[in-house]
Every structure is written in C-alpha cells, then in structure tokens.
N, C-alpha and C positions, 0 to 999 in steps of 0.2 A: 078588284081593288089593287092598286099599284103596290109593289113590294120595294121598299127603299133599303139599300145597303147602308148599314150604320156601324158605328164604332162605340163600344162601351169601355170606359176606363174607371178604375177606382177613383174615389174622390173623398172629400171631407165634408161632413155636415157643418153648419155654422158653429156648432158647439164642439167641433173637432172629433165628432164621432164618425163611425164608418159610413160610407155612402158610395154611390156610383152615379156616373153621368153617361147618358147615351146621346150621341149627336149624329146628324145626317143632313146632307144637302137635300132640301125639298124641291128646289128648282134652281135655276141658274143664278139667282141672287139671294136666296133665303136659306139659312141653315136653321134647323130645329134642334134645340137642346133640352133634354129632360133630366133633371137631377133628382134622384131619390135618396133621401137622407136615412137610409137603413142599410145594413150589410147586404151584399148581393147573394142572398141564400134563400131563394124561394123555389121550392120543388113542386109547387102547385100554382095554378093560375091566380093572379092577383091584379086588381084594378085600382088605380089611383086617380083621384079627381083633383082638378085645379080650377081656380086658385085654392090653395090650402089654407083654410081659415085658422087652423091650429098652429101653423108655422112649424110643424114637426114632420111633415111628410116629404116635402120637396118643392120644386119649382119647375115650371115649363115655360119656355120663351122662344120667340123667333128672333133670329139675328139677321135682319136684312143688311145687305152689303153697304147701302148708303144711308140707312136710317138708324136711329137708336133701337136697341132691343125692345121687344114688346112682350108683355106677359100674355100667356095663353089661357083660355078657359076651355075645359073639357076633360077628357079621360085618356089614359093610356093603360092598356092591359098587357101584362107580360105573361106568357104561358109558363115560363120557368126562367129563373136567373140564378146561375151558379158560375162562379169565377172559372174561366177557362173553357166554358161550354157556350156556344153561340146562343144568344137570347132571341126569341121570336115573340111577336105580338102585333098589336094594332093600336092606332091612335085616332082620335077625333077631336080636333081643336078648332077654336075660333078666336080671332082677335077682337078687341073692342070695336074696331071698324068693320066687323062682320066678315073678315077674310077667313075662309075655311082652309084647314089643313087636315086631310084624312088619308089613311092608308095603312099598310102593314109594314113591318120592318124585320130585318134579319141582321142582328148585330154581333159582329165578331169582337173579341176582346183585343184592346189595344195594349201597348206596352208602356204607357205613361206611368212614371213612378211618382207616388204621392206620399208626402210625409205630413200626417196630421199631428196636431198638438204642438 
C-alpha cells in the first residue's frame, strides 16, 4: 500500500474546541483533508468513520483542483496522535461517484498557528 507524506496542523472544531486537520496530495490533482474535532492526544490506535452522523467527530473530503470539494465515505485509522510526534495510519475512502482513495500516511506536524474562539 502506498504511503503518502502528509501534514498535520492544529485546527478548531465548529464549536471552537480543539481539533486537528491532516492533509496530503493524493495524486497530481486531488488533495485529501481529514479534520478530527478532538484534541490531538491519542496514545493508542483509533479509527474514525465518515460521514459522521453525530456531527461531533469530524469531516473527510477530497479537494480536486478543478472541481468543488467532495465528502468522503470510509475510515481513517491513526496509530497514535500527539502534537510534535509524526502521526501514522491508514485510510480507505470512497466518493459518491465510487472513486476510491486508499493508502497509508506519515504526517509531520506543520507550524500553522490557529486561534479558536
């Protein structure tokens, strides 16, 4: 399975709570973005499913260069997420049009500054 280099940054949940977003280029025209609306402090493997019916977990979407963003269905698993330590895991997503996105990631922390609230 292909390993994609990714970047993780702190983010804000819709209610201004702690969150993080990981993004990576999947191919030459599409970027995948996964936002988790929880603090980045998982010391054990955790899996998130999308779409999130509770609207409390997060969102995953593809950002094609020439098309509007599209929500993704599927899962992402993080082996561990702690600020300052690279995150590793895997993902398996599909669009409504049945386009598949599958692979592993290695995400370094970015230096984006976020002000919530």
